KEZADREN-814759 format. One line per 10 residues: number of its first residue (from 1); for each residue x, y, z of C-alpha. Coordinates in steps of 0.5 Angstrom, whole numbers. Example, Ala and Ser with C-alpha at 12.3 -4.5 7.8 and 13.67 -1.06 7.14 Angstrom:
# residues 2
1 = 25:-9:16  27:-2:14 $
This chain:
# residues 1265
1 = 0:0:0  3:7:-2  4:12:3  4:20:3  12:19:3  13:14:-2  9:19:-7  9:26:-5  7:28:-13  1:24:-12 $
11 = -2:30:-8  -3:35:-14  -5:29:-18  -12:28:-14  -14:35:-16  -14:33:-24  -19:29:-26  -24:25:-22  -23:18:-25  -15:19:-24 $
21 = -17:21:-16  -21:15:-15  -15:11:-18  -10:14:-13  -14:14:-7  -14:7:-8  -7:6:-7  -7:10:0  -8:7:7  -12:10:12 $
31 = -6:14:15  -5:17:8  -12:18:7  -13:22:14  -7:26:12  -9:28:6  -16:30:9  -12:34:14  -8:38:8  -14:39:4 $
41 = -19:41:9  -14:47:11  -13:48:4  -21:49:3  -21:53:9  -16:58:7  -20:60:1  -24:66:3  -27:69:-3  -30:63:-6 $
51 = -31:55:-5  -26:51:-9  -31:45:-11  -25:40:-13  -22:41:-6  -29:40:-3  -30:34:-7  -24:31:-5  -25:32:3  -32:29:2 $
61 = -28:23:-1  -23:23:4  -28:24:10  -25:20:16  -30:16:21  -32:20:27  -37:26:28  -33:32:29  -30:31:21  -37:31:19 $
71 = -40:37:23  -34:41:21  -35:39:14  -43:40:14  -42:47:18  -37:49:12  -42:47:7  -48:51:11  -43:57:11  -42:57:4 $
81 = -49:56:1  -51:64:3  -45:66:-1  -46:62:-7  -54:63:-8  -52:67:-14  -49:61:-18  -54:56:-18  -49:51:-21  -45:51:-15 $
91 = -51:50:-11  -52:44:-15  -45:41:-14  -46:43:-6  -52:39:-6  -49:33:-10  -43:33:-6  -47:33:1  -51:27:-2  -45:23:-4 $
101 = -44:21:4  -51:19:8  -48:22:14  -46:29:11  -52:29:7  -56:28:14  -53:34:18  -53:39:12  -61:37:11  -62:37:18 $
111 = -59:44:19  -63:47:13  -69:44:17  -67:47:23  -66:54:20  -73:53:17  -76:51:23  -73:57:27  -75:62:22  -82:59:23 $
121 = -82:60:30  -80:67:30  -85:69:26  -91:65:30  -88:69:36  -86:76:33  -79:75:37  -72:77:35  -67:72:35  -63:72:41 $
131 = -56:72:38  -55:77:32  -48:75:31  -51:68:27  -53:73:21  -59:75:18  -65:69:19  -68:72:13  -62:71:8  -61:64:11 $
141 = -68:62:10  -67:65:2  -61:61:2  -64:55:5  -69:55:0  -65:56:-6  -60:50:-4  -66:46:-4  -69:48:-11  -62:46:-13 $
151 = -61:40:-10  -68:38:-13  -65:40:-20  -60:34:-20  -62:28:-24  -67:23:-21  -63:17:-20  -58:20:-15  -60:21:-8  -65:26:-5 $
161 = -67:28:2  -74:29:2  -79:28:8  -86:30:10  -84:35:15  -79:39:10  -85:39:5  -90:42:11  -84:48:12  -83:49:4 $
171 = -91:50:4  -91:55:10  -87:60:7  -92:61:1  -95:67:1  -90:71:5  -87:77:1  -80:76:2  -80:68:1  -86:67:-3 $
181 = -82:66:-10  -76:62:-7  -81:57:-4  -85:56:-10  -78:55:-14  -76:50:-9  -83:46:-9  -83:47:-17  -76:43:-17  -79:38:-12 $
191 = -85:36:-16  -81:36:-22  -77:31:-18  -83:27:-16  -85:26:-23  -79:22:-25  -80:14:-24  -73:13:-22  -72:18:-17  -68:16:-10 $
201 = -71:19:-4  -68:19:3  -71:22:9  -67:26:14  -71:22:20  -70:15:19  -77:14:22  -80:17:15  -81:12:10  -81:17:4 $
211 = -86:22:0  -91:21:-5  -95:26:-9  -101:26:-5  -97:28:1  -95:35:-3  -102:36:-6  -105:36:1  -100:40:4  -100:45:-2 $
221 = -107:46:-2  -108:46:6  -103:52:5  -107:55:-1  -114:55:2  -111:60:8  -109:65:3  -113:71:1  -116:71:-6  -111:77:-8 $
231 = -105:73:-7  -106:69:-13  -106:74:-18  -99:76:-17  -95:70:-15  -93:63:-18  -98:60:-14  -102:57:-21  -95:54:-24  -94:50:-18 $
241 = -101:48:-17  -101:46:-24  -95:42:-23  -98:37:-17  -105:37:-21  -101:35:-27  -97:30:-24  -103:27:-20  -107:26:-26  -102:21:-28 $
251 = -103:17:-22  -109:13:-20  -109:15:-13  -114:21:-14  -114:27:-9  -120:29:-5  -118:37:-5  -123:37:-11  -129:36:-7  -127:43:-4 $
261 = -131:49:-7  -126:54:-6  -121:49:-10  -126:51:-16  -127:58:-14  -119:60:-14  -119:57:-21  -124:61:-23  -121:67:-20  -115:66:-24 $
271 = -118:65:-31  -122:72:-29  -116:76:-27  -110:73:-29  -105:75:-34  -104:70:-40  -99:65:-37  -103:64:-31  -109:63:-35  -106:58:-39 $
281 = -104:54:-32  -111:55:-30  -114:52:-36  -109:46:-35  -111:46:-28  -118:45:-29  -117:40:-34  -113:36:-30  -117:36:-24  -122:32:-27 $
291 = -118:26:-27  -116:27:-20  -123:26:-17  -125:18:-15  -132:20:-13  -137:25:-16  -136:32:-15  -142:36:-13  -140:43:-11  -143:50:-14 $
301 = -138:51:-19  -137:44:-21  -141:38:-23  -137:31:-25  -140:24:-25  -134:20:-25  -137:14:-29  -138:20:-35  -131:22:-34  -129:21:-41 $
311 = -135:26:-44  -133:31:-38  -126:31:-41  -128:32:-48  -133:38:-47  -128:41:-42  -122:40:-47  -127:44:-52  -128:49:-47  -121:50:-46 $
321 = -119:51:-53  -125:56:-54  -122:60:-48  -115:60:-51  -118:62:-58  -123:67:-55  -119:70:-49  -112:69:-50  -111:69:-58  -116:74:-60 $
331 = -116:73:-67  -122:75:-70  -123:70:-76  -122:64:-71  -127:67:-66  -132:67:-71  -131:60:-73  -131:58:-66  -138:61:-64  -142:56:-66 $
341 = -138:51:-61  -139:56:-56  -147:56:-57  -147:48:-56  -143:49:-50  -149:53:-47  -155:49:-51  -158:42:-49  -153:36:-47  -148:41:-45 $
351 = -144:38:-38  -140:45:-37  -143:49:-31  -145:55:-33  -140:59:-29  -135:57:-33  -138:60:-39  -139:66:-35  -132:66:-33  -130:66:-41 $
361 = -135:71:-43  -133:76:-37  -126:75:-39  -127:77:-46  -131:83:-45  -126:86:-40  -125:93:-42  -117:91:-43  -119:87:-49  -119:90:-56 $
371 = -126:92:-58  -126:88:-64  -126:82:-60  -131:84:-55  -136:86:-60  -136:79:-64  -137:76:-57  -142:81:-54  -146:81:-61  -146:73:-60 $
381 = -149:73:-53  -154:78:-55  -156:74:-61  -156:68:-57  -161:71:-52  -166:74:-57  -166:67:-61  -163:71:-67  -157:66:-68  -158:61:-74 $
391 = -155:56:-70  -159:57:-64  -159:52:-58  -165:52:-53  -161:52:-46  -163:47:-41  -168:50:-38  -170:57:-40  -171:60:-33  -165:57:-30 $
401 = -161:60:-36  -163:67:-34  -162:66:-27  -155:63:-28  -153:69:-32  -157:75:-29  -151:77:-25  -146:76:-31  -151:81:-35  -150:86:-30 $
411 = -143:86:-28  -140:83:-35  -145:84:-40  -147:91:-39  -141:95:-38  -139:93:-45  -146:93:-48  -147:101:-46  -141:103:-50  -143:109:-54 $
421 = -140:107:-60  -144:101:-61  -150:105:-61  -148:111:-65  -145:105:-70  -152:102:-71  -156:108:-71  -161:108:-78  -165:115:-79  -170:115:-84 $
431 = -175:120:-86  -180:115:-83  -177:114:-76  -170:114:-73  -168:107:-70  -162:105:-66  -161:97:-67  -156:96:-62  -161:100:-57  -167:96:-59 $
441 = -163:89:-58  -161:91:-51  -168:93:-49  -170:86:-52  -165:83:-48  -166:86:-41  -174:85:-42  -172:77:-44  -168:77:-37  -174:80:-33 $
451 = -179:76:-37  -175:69:-36  -172:69:-30  -175:67:-23  -179:72:-18  -173:72:-14  -168:74:-19  -173:78:-23  -173:82:-16  -166:83:-15 $
461 = -165:85:-23  -169:91:-22  -164:95:-17  -158:91:-19  -159:95:-26  -161:101:-23  -155:101:-19  -151:100:-25  -153:106:-28  -152:110:-22 $
471 = -145:107:-20  -143:108:-27  -144:116:-27  -141:119:-33  -138:113:-35  -144:111:-39  -147:113:-45  -152:117:-43  -157:115:-48  -156:108:-46 $
481 = -160:109:-40  -167:110:-44  -166:103:-47  -164:100:-41  -171:103:-38  -175:101:-44  -173:94:-43  -174:94:-36  -181:97:-37  -183:92:-42 $
491 = -180:86:-38  -184:88:-32  -191:90:-36  -191:83:-39  -192:80:-32  -199:79:-31  -198:81:-23  -192:83:-20  -193:81:-13  -186:79:-11 $
501 = -184:87:-11  -186:92:-6  -185:100:-6  -177:99:-3  -176:96:-10  -177:103:-14  -173:107:-9  -168:108:-14  -172:110:-20  -173:118:-17 $
511 = -166:118:-17  -165:115:-24  -170:120:-27  -166:126:-24  -159:124:-28  -156:130:-31  -152:130:-38  -158:128:-42  -161:133:-47  -169:135:-47 $
521 = -173:129:-50  -168:123:-47  -169:126:-40  -176:127:-41  -177:120:-43  -173:117:-38  -178:121:-33  -184:118:-36  -180:111:-36  -179:112:-28 $
531 = -186:114:-27  -189:109:-31  -186:104:-27  -188:107:-21  -195:108:-23  -197:102:-27  -192:97:-25  -193:98:-17  -200:99:-17  -201:91:-19 $
541 = -197:89:-14  -200:85:-8  -202:90:-2  -200:96:-6  -202:103:-4  -201:110:-6  -198:112:1  -192:107:1  -190:110:-6  -191:117:-3 $
551 = -186:115:2  -180:114:-3  -175:120:-3  -176:124:-9  -182:120:-11  -187:127:-11  -182:131:-15  -182:125:-20  -190:125:-20  -190:132:-21 $
561 = -185:133:-27  -189:127:-30  -196:131:-29  -192:137:-32  -190:133:-38  -197:131:-39  -200:138:-39  -201:140:-47  -199:147:-45  -192:145:-42 $
571 = -186:147:-44  -184:147:-51  -181:151:-57  -187:155:-57  -189:155:-50  -191:162:-47  -190:162:-39  -193:168:-35  -199:171:-36  -196:178:-39 $
581 = -201:182:-43  -200:183:-50  -195:188:-53  -199:195:-55  -193:199:-57  -185:198:-57  -184:204:-52  -188:201:-47  -184:194:-48  -178:198:-47 $
591 = -180:201:-41  -183:195:-38  -176:192:-40  -172:197:-36  -177:197:-30  -176:189:-29  -169:190:-30  -170:185:-36  -173:180:-32  -179:180:-37 $
601 = -174:177:-42  -170:172:-38  -170:165:-38  -176:162:-40  -179:168:-41  -175:170:-47  -179:165:-52  -185:169:-50  -183:176:-51  -180:174:-58 $
611 = -187:171:-60  -191:177:-57  -186:182:-61  -187:178:-67  -195:178:-66  -194:186:-65  -190:187:-72  -196:183:-75  -201:187:-72  -198:193:-73 $
621 = -200:196:-80  -196:203:-79  -189:205:-79  -185:202:-74  -180:207:-70  -173:204:-72  -170:206:-65  -175:203:-61  -175:196:-65  -167:196:-65 $
631 = -167:197:-58  -172:191:-57  -168:187:-61  -161:189:-58  -164:187:-51  -166:180:-54  -160:179:-57  -156:180:-51  -160:176:-47  -160:170:-52 $
641 = -152:171:-51  -153:171:-44  -156:164:-44  -151:162:-49  -156:161:-54  -160:155:-51  -165:151:-55  -171:155:-52  -168:162:-54  -165:161:-60 $
651 = -170:158:-64  -175:164:-63  -169:169:-66  -170:168:-73  -177:169:-74  -177:175:-70  -170:178:-73  -171:177:-80  -179:179:-80  -181:183:-86 $
661 = -181:189:-82  -174:188:-79  -171:187:-86  -175:193:-89  -172:197:-84  -165:194:-85  -165:195:-93  -168:202:-92  -162:204:-89  -157:209:-93 $
671 = -150:209:-91  -148:213:-85  -155:214:-83  -157:211:-76  -161:205:-79  -154:202:-81  -154:200:-74  -160:195:-75  -156:192:-81  -150:191:-77 $
681 = -154:188:-72  -158:183:-77  -151:181:-80  -148:179:-73  -154:175:-72  -154:172:-78  -147:170:-78  -148:167:-71  -154:163:-73  -150:160:-79 $
691 = -145:158:-74  -149:155:-69  -153:152:-74  -147:148:-77  -147:144:-70  -155:145:-69  -158:142:-75  -165:143:-71  -164:151:-73  -164:150:-80 $
701 = -172:150:-81  -173:156:-77  -167:160:-79  -167:158:-87  -174:159:-87  -174:166:-84  -169:168:-89  -173:165:-95  -179:169:-93  -174:175:-92 $
711 = -171:174:-99  -178:174:-102  -181:180:-98  -175:184:-99  -170:181:-105  -165:187:-104  -163:184:-97  -159:179:-101  -154:184:-102  -155:188:-95 $
721 = -154:182:-91  -148:176:-92  -153:172:-96  -147:170:-101  -143:167:-95  -148:164:-92  -150:160:-98  -143:158:-100  -142:155:-94  -148:151:-94 $
731 = -147:149:-101  -140:147:-99  -142:143:-93  -149:142:-91  -150:142:-84  -153:135:-82  -155:132:-75  -149:129:-71  -151:122:-69  -151:124:-62 $
741 = -157:129:-63  -161:123:-67  -162:120:-61  -166:126:-59  -170:124:-65  -171:117:-63  -173:119:-56  -178:123:-59  -181:117:-63  -181:113:-56 $
751 = -184:119:-52  -190:120:-57  -192:113:-55  -193:115:-48  -195:123:-49  -198:124:-56  -196:131:-56  -189:130:-54  -186:129:-60  -179:132:-64 $
761 = -183:138:-67  -186:140:-60  -178:141:-57  -175:143:-64  -180:144:-69  -179:142:-76  -174:137:-78  -167:140:-82  -170:138:-89  -175:143:-88 $
771 = -169:148:-88  -165:144:-94  -171:145:-98  -171:153:-96  -164:154:-99  -166:150:-105  -172:154:-106  -167:161:-106  -162:158:-111  -168:156:-115 $
781 = -172:163:-115  -166:168:-114  -169:175:-116  -167:177:-122  -164:184:-119  -159:180:-115  -156:175:-120  -149:179:-119  -149:175:-112  -152:169:-115 $
791 = -146:169:-120  -141:170:-115  -143:165:-111  -143:160:-117  -136:162:-119  -134:161:-112  -137:154:-112  -133:152:-119  -127:155:-117  -124:149:-114 $
801 = -126:144:-119  -123:149:-124  -117:150:-121  -115:142:-119  -109:139:-122  -107:132:-123  -107:127:-119  -114:128:-117  -116:123:-111  -122:119:-112 $
811 = -125:122:-106  -123:129:-104  -126:132:-97  -127:139:-100  -132:136:-105  -139:134:-104  -145:132:-108  -149:138:-106  -144:143:-109  -145:140:-116 $
821 = -153:140:-115  -153:147:-113  -148:149:-119  -153:145:-124  -159:150:-121  -155:156:-121  -152:154:-128  -159:156:-131  -159:164:-129  -151:164:-128 $
831 = -149:162:-135  -150:166:-141  -148:166:-148  -142:170:-148  -140:166:-142  -142:159:-144  -135:158:-147  -131:159:-141  -136:155:-137  -136:150:-142 $
841 = -128:149:-141  -128:150:-134  -133:144:-133  -130:140:-138  -123:141:-135  -126:138:-128  -130:132:-132  -123:130:-135  -120:130:-128  -126:127:-124 $
851 = -126:120:-122  -132:119:-118  -138:116:-122  -143:120:-118  -139:127:-119  -138:125:-126  -145:124:-127  -147:131:-125  -141:134:-129  -144:131:-135 $
861 = -151:134:-134  -148:141:-133  -144:140:-139  -150:137:-143  -155:143:-141  -150:148:-143  -150:145:-150  -157:144:-150  -158:152:-148  -153:154:-153 $
871 = -153:148:-159  -148:151:-163  -142:149:-158  -144:142:-159  -140:142:-166  -134:141:-161  -136:134:-159  -135:130:-165  -128:133:-167  -125:133:-160 $
881 = -128:126:-159  -124:124:-166  -117:127:-163  -117:123:-157  -113:117:-157  -114:111:-152  -109:113:-147  -115:117:-144  -121:112:-144  -125:115:-139 $
891 = -125:122:-142  -127:118:-149  -133:115:-145  -135:122:-142  -135:125:-149  -139:119:-152  -144:120:-146  -144:128:-148  -146:126:-155  -151:121:-153 $
901 = -154:126:-148  -155:132:-153  -156:128:-160  -164:128:-158  -164:135:-157  -160:137:-163  -165:134:-169  -159:133:-173  -158:127:-177  -152:128:-180 $
911 = -149:129:-173  -152:123:-171  -149:119:-177  -142:122:-176  -143:120:-168  -145:113:-170  -139:112:-175  -134:114:-169  -138:109:-165  -136:103:-169 $
921 = -128:103:-168  -130:104:-160  -134:98:-159  -128:94:-161  -123:98:-157  -119:94:-152  -120:99:-147  -126:97:-142  -129:104:-141  -129:106:-148 $
931 = -132:99:-151  -137:99:-145  -139:106:-147  -140:105:-154  -144:98:-153  -149:102:-149  -149:108:-154  -150:104:-160  -157:101:-158  -159:108:-155 $
941 = -157:111:-162  -161:106:-166  -167:107:-162  -167:115:-163  -166:114:-171  -172:110:-171  -176:115:-167  -173:121:-171  -173:117:-178  -166:118:-179 $
951 = -166:113:-185  -158:114:-186  -157:110:-180  -163:105:-180  -162:103:-187  -154:102:-186  -153:94:-185  -147:95:-181  -150:99:-176  -156:94:-176 $
961 = -152:88:-175  -148:92:-170  -154:94:-166  -157:87:-166  -150:84:-164  -150:88:-158  -157:88:-156  -156:80:-155  -151:81:-150  -153:80:-142 $
971 = -151:86:-139  -155:90:-144  -161:86:-142  -160:87:-135  -163:94:-131  -158:99:-130  -153:97:-124  -148:103:-125  -148:110:-125  -145:110:-132 $
981 = -151:106:-135  -156:110:-132  -161:113:-137  -161:121:-137  -166:126:-141  -163:133:-140  -169:136:-141  -175:132:-138  -171:130:-132  -168:137:-131 $
991 = -173:138:-125  -172:138:-117  -174:131:-116  -169:128:-121  -163:133:-119  -164:131:-111  -168:124:-111  -165:121:-118  -163:114:-118  -156:116:-119 $
1001 = -156:118:-111  -158:110:-110  -153:106:-113  -145:105:-112  -145:107:-105  -152:110:-104  -152:118:-101  -156:122:-97  -162:125:-100  -162:132:-97 $
1011 = -169:134:-100  -175:131:-103  -181:132:-107  -185:132:-100  -181:137:-97  -182:142:-103  -189:141:-102  -189:142:-95  -185:149:-95  -190:152:-100 $
1021 = -196:150:-96  -193:154:-90  -191:160:-94  -198:163:-93  -198:170:-96  -192:170:-99  -192:171:-107  -188:166:-110  -191:168:-117  -186:174:-117 $
1031 = -180:169:-116  -182:164:-121  -178:157:-121  -172:156:-126  -173:149:-125  -179:146:-124  -181:141:-119  -183:135:-123  -186:129:-122  -184:123:-117 $
1041 = -182:117:-120  -181:110:-117  -174:108:-115  -171:102:-118  -166:102:-113  -166:102:-105  -166:109:-102  -161:112:-97  -165:117:-93  -163:122:-88 $
1051 = -158:118:-84  -155:111:-85  -149:108:-81  -146:101:-81  -150:96:-77  -147:94:-70  -149:87:-71  -144:82:-73  -147:77:-79  -150:71:-75 $
1061 = -147:64:-76  -149:60:-81  -153:53:-80  -147:48:-80  -144:43:-76  -138:45:-72  -131:45:-75  -125:43:-72  -122:49:-69  -115:53:-71 $
1071 = -110:53:-65  -104:55:-69  -102:59:-62  -104:54:-58  -100:50:-52  -100:43:-50  -101:42:-43  -94:39:-42  -91:45:-45  -93:49:-38 $
1081 = -89:44:-34  -82:48:-32  -76:45:-34  -73:40:-29  -66:41:-28  -61:48:-27  -62:53:-32  -57:51:-37  -61:45:-38  -67:49:-41 $
1091 = -62:51:-47  -61:44:-49  -65:42:-56  -69:35:-55  -67:33:-62  -60:30:-63  -60:32:-70  -56:37:-74  -58:40:-80  -53:42:-85 $
1101 = -56:47:-91  -49:50:-93  -50:48:-100  -57:52:-100  -56:59:-103  -63:61:-103  -65:66:-97  -73:64:-97  -71:56:-97  -66:58:-91 $
1111 = -71:61:-87  -76:56:-88  -71:51:-86  -70:55:-80  -77:55:-78  -77:47:-79  -71:46:-75  -73:51:-69  -80:48:-69  -78:41:-69 $
1121 = -72:42:-63  -66:41:-67  -59:42:-64  -57:47:-70  -57:49:-77  -51:50:-81  -51:55:-87  -46:58:-92  -46:65:-89  -50:68:-83 $
1131 = -51:74:-87  -57:71:-90  -60:71:-83  -61:79:-84  -64:78:-91  -72:80:-91  -73:74:-95  -70:69:-90  -74:73:-84  -80:73:-88 $
1141 = -81:65:-88  -76:64:-81  -81:69:-78  -78:69:-71  -75:62:-71  -68:64:-72  -68:68:-65  -69:61:-61  -64:57:-65  -57:56:-66 $
1151 = -55:58:-73  -47:57:-75  -44:59:-81  -40:53:-84  -37:55:-91  -38:50:-97  -31:48:-97  -31:46:-90  -37:42:-90  -33:35:-92 $
1161 = -28:36:-86  -34:38:-81  -37:32:-83  -31:28:-82  -30:31:-75  -38:30:-73  -37:22:-75  -31:22:-70  -35:25:-65  -40:19:-66 $
1171 = -45:22:-70  -48:19:-77  -48:23:-83  -54:22:-88  -55:26:-94  -62:27:-97  -61:25:-104  -63:21:-110  -57:16:-112  -56:9:-114 $
1181 = -55:7:-107  -60:11:-103  -65:8:-98  -73:10:-98  -74:15:-92  -77:11:-87  -76:4:-90  -71:-2:-87  -67:-5:-92  -71:-11:-94 $
1191 = -66:-15:-98  -59:-16:-96  -57:-17:-103  -60:-10:-105  -55:-4:-106  -60:1:-103  -58:3:-96  -63:3:-90  -68:9:-90  -68:9:-83 $
1201 = -65:15:-79  -60:14:-74  -61:17:-67  -55:22:-67  -56:25:-74  -52:30:-78  -57:31:-84  -54:34:-90  -59:37:-96  -57:39:-103 $
1211 = -57:45:-107  -64:47:-110  -61:45:-117  -54:41:-116  -56:37:-110  -51:34:-106  -44:35:-109  -39:29:-110  -34:32:-105  -40:31:-100 $
1221 = -43:25:-102  -36:22:-101  -36:23:-94  -43:21:-92  -45:15:-89  -51:14:-93  -56:17:-97  -64:17:-97  -69:19:-101  -76:21:-101 $
1231 = -81:16:-104  -86:20:-109  -91:17:-114  -92:23:-118  -89:25:-125  -85:31:-121  -79:27:-118  -76:32:-114  -79:36:-108  -77:43:-106 $
1241 = -71:43:-101  -76:46:-95  -81:41:-96  -76:35:-96  -72:38:-90  -79:38:-86  -81:31:-89  -74:28:-86  -74:31:-80  -81:29:-78 $
1251 = -79:22:-80  -73:22:-75  -78:24:-70  -83:19:-72  -77:14:-71  -74:17:-64  -80:21:-61  -82:16:-56  -75:15:-53  -74:23:-53 $
1261 = -80:24:-50  -79:19:-44  -72:22:-43  -75:29:-42  -80:26:-37 $
């Protein structure tokens, strides 16, 4: 036996390699070993900065008998642990060395337990450690937990010290802020260890025989159920929970914790509030927990029949997929595809507890989710409740459904469904009615819940919904309140009796009726709804009495306001508060004004004063003193300004200020006279009302109507007041009601159902289209003496059209249809024979550049009217048409259209023949615009020729044959479907009806009709003593013709409802971004192990130079877990083509540069390292991929891939080079059956890698487990 003296140089050799040190130690006797231990122990203690692991390893091997050495070494390990918590690999080594000797391991782990136990006792007693020199107990605990984590990371086939008490201690640190994360990490490592079937567990206390997963589950859940709900939203609790549930589901032991209702409550909380990763864990826990039950589960959130476990597992698996796609992935197309499956989970035969569906719906309707996704699911729920789904499934028990979803209705559905954008986007306004589709659906949903739920739920819903409205305050779309109340009222009215209600249930209604922020009609409608509840619902309840309602705070105010609204003489635009006497003179009015300090015109008395002044001016046939009238009007205008132009005041201003007598005084003023003040005042009023009407279209009817009467009463007012600016701005952009105001219109329609006289006109007067008609009538009847104003207006409207240059966008914000309609009207009075050529050139320029069909139609109409009025100018059409080439097809089509429009009115056969001749080559043009226009023109010309007996055309066989051929075309037989194909008679159709209601407004993106036939009739009927004969219309009204297309009236908007699902069986659900439950398990082992790739395959693609193919191979390599990808140049990785197919795979995959000349040497090196090199190539010896070598005498190699495989792919054209083929072990090829013998290299690589996984995947997965 060798001694230390005989081998002095062996001491240093002990630190070299582990195998060599073992051989050397075998040569030592006990004394030498003891001496070596002493030497290395001193060396170990001499290191202060960090631990010398090699020296420590030798000390453990040389550990002498006796307790002292073990105590010393265990103390050293214990003191080293806190210093190395930042280096996990060192802690792993310390744990490994401690476990190699049972005595040492017992001491070290006892010390760990003592530390944890001591910390527990300190927290329980709130005491401080007696000896502060022992260090910070918190740091010792953190170090102990880190050490335990690293010890459990070690391979399962090595010895591990674990016992029940240690698990209890680990669980006790969960929920403690400073230690929570460390405790979860240690438990996570322990659970990963327990999953292994080859683990070796030892106990510090020999009285314990070991530990199983059920023990961990019981301890962990015991700790979890004592923690508050909020804890689970920010910790690693669900990850650890999932680990033990996943492990437990693989055994047959079962677990009774699933019988605890709180167990499922916590899972639901995580699904509702957790971030994406936590929600994935919760879905995994939910599914795996179904497999833990050994007996039926019957708790509020979960019902499970063990005998039907497979069906439950299938449905909850479907639920998890739906939750993943709807809540986590949020791809709209996938959500639409899976909504039918969601319908089935609610319908009959579903085993999913309603709370889990509610959890999904609440999570996806959360305000943090993008609106498009919320809208899809929210609309689906709305249609499901209202039965509008094509795939509608009647839920199991209609009443049970409403009872179960009542809480979700208030807390989850209402916050989404009451968003303003949903109401405004579904608002449709026609002349007959204004309807908010979303609001009506909301009312229907509320009514159905009230009607369908049980009395207890119904009674709870009323205050819950009302409380929701009050609690939301200004965060709710105000108009949604009236739809909520409408639904509640309709639901309760449908009940034969409401014996389950009492007066206290109506206590919130008076507060609802007084909510601020609502305009007049909507506010009054809410008052009526609340009053209807109190007056019609409560009286049918059992034992109801008026005295009980009178005791509700605010009911008396509500009832008084309701009675006031029912009063026919209540407040309205023409209401006259007070009982003042009629105005006998302006002087008396001014004295009363001064005596009352303007009290007789303040607030609600303003409208009364205006009406009295109008009556006075109408009665007074004598001369009105200018100064008195001016002072009266100025006082009223100042009061209107003080009231900030409130609706009741401002609607009374135009009829008074633009009264004929006021206008007469204004126009009579000569420069420098006192009457100039009247002109200044009316100018100021006119400009202010113009600005106000742009935002308040309800002013248009009274404002424009008053101006129109003023114009016809005193035409010179057009030049005195700023009429030109007013008409110009109106024509540029006619004021239209904002969507928010249209809800007032809708409220007026509803309010009229309860109080007949309370409609829109009661509050706001006539609709805005009455004002549109007044403006059009002014343009159409412009007084001859003021045509210079019309001329300037016409030129201002034309200027931007005339001066635009290429390129012209299809849609321009400054353009509008009404501009062209106004110019079409004004062209009759503003274009003379002398100015016609200039205007013709200007409109032709605009036509040539214009692309929007509707505006081209109107421009062509204007130009054709110029040709009609001045026929000699039409001679330019055909020469200009002949001079054009095919490079301007739209321009050529326009000239043909102009010729067609003017031919019937020229009466020239020669013009018609010449034009018909030009149409022949155009009908065969390769340009679609030209050819189609010619095809439409030829039959029209033929009909005109027959009508006018133009025999030069009728008797021409070429013309006849061409006409017959075109009339056989299908498109000629169909009715006009585009503006280009609409027929237009520039004389007969030149009427107000056709200009403002023509078919050209109803096709190709239908546009609003500002004014209609009925509007003009109503306008003229309201004129009274206005002498219209003095101002003849230049364009006749015309006769209304039936429309051939749908008419878009005052206001339309897109429907908020998503198209319902088609009635088809549910299809497989896309889960591209989905996750496998096993992928949620944290990696076992130290962090360095997480970077290991599972597939022992290296893909050599250096021979490939196409970046797109390389990117695809990168995606394949990363997806299938290959060790590495070798390419010729790393510069490919930065190219767009590479990244377009690689997506982000190159960021998660080792990619090495391997130049083409270096490939053979690299392959030889890999072969020496134990790898087998296989090339995917077609050779005379290639084996078929995936097939064994069937015949030993065959020249072909085996097609099976080796476990450690270097896979070589060839270039796209030349394949694998001869130099590479010379060093590969064998070749494989992919069997095909088609004519094409080769595959794309991406495809070939993917097939080969998949085949490797098919052969070796089972083994890899077992090793991973």
